[in-house]
C-alpha positions as CSV (number, residue, x, y, z in Angstrom):
1,M,39.3,-29.4,-14.0
2,S,39.1,-28.7,-10.4
3,S,36.6,-29.9,-7.8
4,P,33.7,-27.1,-6.6
5,D,34.3,-25.5,-3.4
6,P,32.2,-27.6,-0.6
7,P,29.3,-25.3,0.5
8,T,29.8,-22.9,3.3
9,E,28.2,-22.9,6.6
10,I,26.1,-20.3,5.6
11,E,25.0,-22.0,2.5
12,Q,24.5,-25.2,4.2
13,L,22.3,-23.3,6.9
14,M,20.2,-21.9,4.0
15,S,19.8,-25.3,2.6
16,R,18.8,-26.6,5.8
17,G,16.4,-24.0,6.3
18,D,14.7,-24.5,3.1
19,M,14.5,-28.4,3.7
20,I,12.7,-27.6,6.7
21,K,10.4,-24.8,5.3
22,K,9.5,-27.5,2.4
23,F,9.0,-30.2,4.8
24,K,6.5,-27.8,6.7
25,E,5.0,-27.3,3.6
26,L,4.4,-30.7,2.7
27,E,3.3,-31.9,6.4
28,A,0.7,-28.8,6.1
29,L,-0.4,-29.9,2.7
30,A,-0.6,-33.3,4.1
31,I,-3.2,-32.2,6.8
32,L,-5.4,-30.4,4.4
33,E,-5.4,-33.3,2.1
34,S,-6.3,-36.0,4.9
35,E,-8.9,-33.8,6.2
36,N,-10.4,-32.6,2.4
37,D,-14.0,-34.5,2.1
38,Q,-13.6,-35.0,-1.5
39,G,-9.9,-36.2,-1.9
40,S,-7.2,-34.1,-3.1
41,D,-7.6,-33.0,-6.8
42,L,-5.0,-30.6,-7.2
43,S,-5.4,-30.4,-10.9
44,Q,-5.7,-26.8,-12.6
45,S,-8.2,-26.2,-15.4
46,T,-6.8,-24.9,-18.6
47,K,-9.5,-22.5,-18.9
48,E,-8.0,-20.9,-15.6
49,A,-5.8,-18.0,-16.2
50,T,-3.2,-16.5,-13.9
51,D,-1.8,-12.9,-13.8
52,E,1.9,-11.9,-14.2
53,R,2.4,-12.9,-10.5
54,G,0.9,-16.1,-10.9
55,F,-2.0,-15.4,-9.2
56,L,-5.0,-17.3,-9.9
57,I,-7.5,-14.8,-12.1
58,Y,-10.9,-16.0,-9.8
59,D,-13.2,-14.7,-12.4
60,T,-11.9,-17.3,-14.9
61,F,-12.3,-19.9,-12.3
62,L,-16.1,-18.6,-11.3
63,S,-17.0,-18.6,-15.3
64,N,-16.1,-22.4,-15.6
65,Q,-16.9,-23.9,-12.1
66,I,-16.6,-27.8,-12.4
67,Y,-15.9,-29.2,-8.8
68,F,-15.7,-27.7,-5.4
69,D,-12.7,-29.3,-3.7
70,D,-11.1,-27.0,-1.3
71,L,-7.7,-27.8,-2.6
72,K,-8.3,-26.6,-6.1
73,H,-6.5,-23.5,-5.4
74,V,-3.8,-24.7,-3.3
75,N,-0.8,-24.4,-5.9
76,Y,-1.0,-21.2,-6.9
77,P,1.3,-18.5,-4.8
78,G,-2.5,-16.5,-4.4
79,I,-5.6,-15.2,-6.0
80,S,-6.7,-12.3,-7.7
81,Y,-10.7,-11.5,-6.9
82,T,-12.6,-9.0,-8.9
83,Y,-15.9,-7.7,-7.3
84,P,-18.0,-6.4,-9.8
85,P,-19.6,-2.7,-9.7
86,N,-22.9,-4.1,-9.1
87,M,-22.3,-5.2,-5.6
88,F,-21.5,-1.9,-4.4
89,R,-23.5,1.4,-4.0
90,N,-20.7,3.6,-5.5
91,K,-21.0,1.2,-8.6
92,E,-17.0,0.9,-8.6
93,E,-15.4,-2.4,-9.4
94,V,-12.9,-3.6,-6.5
95,M,-9.8,-6.0,-7.2
96,L,-8.0,-7.6,-4.3
97,H,-5.0,-9.8,-4.7
98,I,-4.5,-12.4,-1.7
99,S,-1.2,-14.3,-1.3
100,Q,-1.4,-17.6,0.1
101,D,1.1,-19.5,2.4
102,K,0.3,-23.4,2.5
103,S,3.2,-23.9,5.0
104,L,0.8,-22.3,7.6
105,G,-1.6,-25.2,7.1
106,K,-5.4,-24.5,6.5
107,G,-4.7,-20.7,7.8
108,G,-2.5,-19.8,4.8
109,I,-5.2,-21.2,2.4
110,L,-8.0,-19.6,0.6
111,W,-11.2,-21.0,0.9
112,D,-14.3,-21.1,-1.0
113,A,-16.2,-20.3,2.3
114,A,-14.2,-17.0,2.7
115,F,-14.8,-16.0,-0.8
116,I,-18.8,-16.8,-0.2
117,L,-19.2,-15.1,3.3
118,S,-17.3,-11.8,1.4
119,E,-19.9,-11.9,-1.2
120,Y,-22.6,-12.5,1.1
121,V,-22.6,-9.5,3.4
122,L,-22.3,-7.3,0.5
123,F,-25.4,-9.1,-1.0
124,K,-27.3,-8.7,2.2
125,N,-26.1,-5.3,2.6
126,L,-25.2,-6.0,6.4
127,L,-22.5,-3.6,7.3
128,T,-22.5,0.3,7.6
129,P,-19.7,2.5,7.9
130,S,-20.5,3.2,11.5
131,S,-20.2,-0.6,12.3
132,S,-17.8,-1.9,14.6
133,I,-16.5,-5.2,12.9
134,I,-14.4,-7.9,13.8
135,E,-13.0,-11.2,11.8
136,L,-11.7,-14.1,13.7
137,G,-9.2,-16.7,12.3
138,A,-9.0,-14.4,9.3
139,G,-6.1,-16.6,7.7
140,C,-5.3,-15.0,4.5
141,G,-7.2,-11.8,5.4
142,L,-9.8,-11.8,2.4
143,V,-12.7,-10.8,4.3
144,G,-11.2,-8.3,6.2
145,A,-9.7,-6.7,3.3
146,L,-12.5,-6.5,1.3
147,M,-14.4,-4.7,4.4
148,N,-11.5,-2.2,5.0
149,K,-10.9,-1.7,1.0
150,L,-14.9,-0.7,1.1
151,G,-14.3,1.8,3.8
152,L,-15.6,-0.2,6.6
153,P,-13.4,-0.7,9.5
154,C,-12.8,-4.5,10.5
155,L,-10.0,-5.5,12.9
156,T,-8.7,-8.7,11.2
157,T,-7.2,-11.2,13.6
158,D,-5.9,-14.3,13.8
159,L,-2.8,-16.2,15.7
160,E,0.6,-14.5,15.8
161,S,1.9,-17.0,13.1
162,H,-0.6,-15.4,10.5
163,V,-0.1,-12.0,11.3
164,P,2.8,-11.5,8.6
165,L,0.7,-13.0,5.9
166,M,-2.4,-10.9,6.7
167,T,0.1,-7.8,7.0
168,T,1.3,-8.3,3.4
169,N,-2.3,-8.8,1.8
170,F,-3.4,-5.9,3.8
171,K,-0.1,-4.0,2.3
172,Q,-0.3,-5.3,-1.5
173,N,-3.8,-3.8,-1.4
174,G,-2.8,-0.5,-0.4
175,L,-4.6,-1.0,2.9
176,S,-2.9,0.1,6.3
177,S,-2.0,-3.0,8.9
178,E,-3.5,-1.1,12.0
179,N,-6.5,-3.6,11.5
180,V,-4.4,-6.5,11.3
181,Q,-4.1,-7.8,15.0
182,V,-3.2,-10.9,17.0
183,M,-6.2,-12.7,18.9
184,E,-6.1,-15.7,20.4
185,W,-9.3,-17.1,21.6
186,G,-10.2,-17.4,25.4
187,V,-7.5,-15.0,26.2
188,H,-9.3,-12.2,27.8
189,D,-9.0,-8.6,26.6
190,D,-11.0,-6.2,27.9
191,D,-10.2,-3.5,25.3
192,H,-12.5,-6.3,23.2
193,L,-15.6,-6.7,25.9
194,S,-19.0,-6.2,24.1
195,K,-17.5,-3.8,21.6
196,Y,-18.4,-5.4,18.3
197,D,-21.7,-4.8,16.0
198,F,-20.6,-7.6,13.6
199,V,-18.4,-10.7,14.5
200,L,-17.6,-12.2,11.0
201,G,-15.7,-15.7,10.4
202,A,-14.9,-18.0,7.3
203,D,-14.5,-21.6,7.9
204,I,-13.2,-21.6,11.9
205,V,-15.6,-24.4,13.1
206,A,-12.8,-26.6,12.4
207,S,-10.8,-29.4,14.0
208,L,-8.0,-27.1,14.9
209,Y,-9.5,-25.1,17.2
210,D,-11.9,-25.3,20.2
211,P,-15.6,-24.9,19.3
212,E,-16.8,-24.1,22.8
213,L,-13.9,-21.7,23.3
214,L,-14.7,-20.0,20.0
215,A,-18.4,-19.5,21.1
216,E,-17.3,-18.1,24.3
217,T,-14.9,-15.6,22.8
218,I,-17.6,-14.4,20.5
219,H,-20.0,-13.8,23.2
220,R,-17.4,-12.1,24.9
221,I,-16.6,-9.5,22.4
222,I,-20.1,-8.9,20.6
223,K,-22.1,-6.1,21.7
224,P,-25.6,-7.3,23.3
225,T,-27.4,-5.8,19.8
226,G,-24.5,-7.4,17.9
227,R,-25.0,-9.9,14.8
228,G,-22.7,-12.7,13.6
229,Y,-22.2,-14.6,10.5
230,I,-19.8,-17.2,9.7
231,S,-19.7,-19.3,6.8
232,F,-18.8,-23.0,6.7
233,K,-18.5,-25.9,4.8
234,G,-20.3,-29.5,6.0
235,R,-17.6,-31.4,7.2
236,E,-16.3,-32.5,10.7
237,E,-19.8,-32.6,12.1
238,Q,-19.0,-33.4,15.9
239,Y,-17.3,-29.9,15.8
240,H,-20.3,-28.3,14.6
241,V,-22.6,-29.9,16.8
242,R,-20.7,-28.6,19.5
243,F,-20.3,-25.2,18.2
244,E,-24.1,-25.2,17.5
245,K,-24.8,-26.5,21.2
246,R,-22.8,-23.6,22.9
247,M,-23.7,-21.0,20.6
248,K,-27.6,-21.9,21.3
249,E,-26.8,-21.4,25.0
250,L,-25.3,-18.1,24.7
251,F,-27.5,-16.6,22.0
252,E,-31.6,-16.1,21.4
253,S,-31.1,-16.4,17.5
254,W,-29.6,-19.3,15.4
255,E,-30.0,-19.9,11.9
256,I,-28.3,-21.4,8.8
257,A,-28.4,-19.5,5.5
258,A,-28.0,-22.5,2.9
259,A,-25.8,-22.1,-0.2
260,T,-28.6,-20.8,-2.6
261,E,-29.4,-18.0,0.0
262,T,-25.8,-16.3,0.2
263,G,-26.0,-14.2,-3.3
264,S,-22.1,-15.6,-3.9
265,R,-21.2,-16.2,-7.6
266,N,-19.3,-18.9,-5.9
267,K,-21.8,-22.1,-6.3
268,N,-20.3,-24.5,-3.8
269,E,-23.6,-26.2,-2.3
270,L,-21.8,-27.4,0.5
271,V,-21.1,-23.9,2.2
272,G,-23.6,-22.1,4.2
273,V,-23.6,-19.3,6.8
274,I,-24.1,-19.4,10.3
275,C,-26.3,-16.2,11.1
276,F,-26.8,-15.4,15.3
277,S,-28.0,-12.7,17.3
278,G,-29.4,-11.7,20.4
279,K,-26.6,-12.4,23.0
280,K,-27.9,-13.8,26.6
281,P,-26.7,-11.9,29.6
282,Y,-23.7,-13.3,31.1
283,E,-25.5,-13.7,34.4
284,N,-27.7,-16.3,32.4
285,D,-24.5,-18.1,31.1
286,T,-23.7,-21.1,33.6
287,N,-19.9,-21.1,33.0
288,K,-19.8,-17.5,33.6
289,I,-17.0,-16.6,30.9
């Protein structure tokens, strides 16, 4: 019996590439686990169902909500969300299929805060087709995809590394990727200056980001009459304190909608929504952004 041929150079390169990708995935997951408030319970309920692609059917989770560990969905390749007809004026059901990529770390995972924000803006009937809307730090792009699915053009932005995932998610939901774009906070682009009626963000006040830079970017791009909604999970309080301090220097109005006020079917009591408006003039800002 002849011995197997040694791997070719291409096969060796592919093997090394696979190993590097796997290492990055494990590293990203380790970071996620270490920062998760309640530990890393990655178990999946036998009551939860998946579709033919292995995506979690979110309705089966919603009907059996037991725990709210943000990592509970991390081992699924994606999640299929169904938004019921009673949430929309035209009374038509909306379904979205959103892929995940945990090798991207936090930005490649779907969080409770993203789903809750997506339902909050529907529950409050906040947006109109004539509004200019932007989502910051969109990650997988759930909120932006839903807005665009509803005919509410929403520029859906994140770092360049996350654009391929957002593009995939837009395309697999029949959406044009023209509303997917790179935006790096603190990089001034006059095309965005005072442009948006609504600024959205889900779980973007975190240790990975500079909270003051986020606040200043929001102030730069929002219209004087604009409003913003940022969902968050209560953790890493030092970053939220810094963000709140800077936002109150830049905006007249600041309040937090508690979990019970979001109207979401996800009942994670640790998630709230920051609501702000009343952009102060640049001349009142001592840092002159």
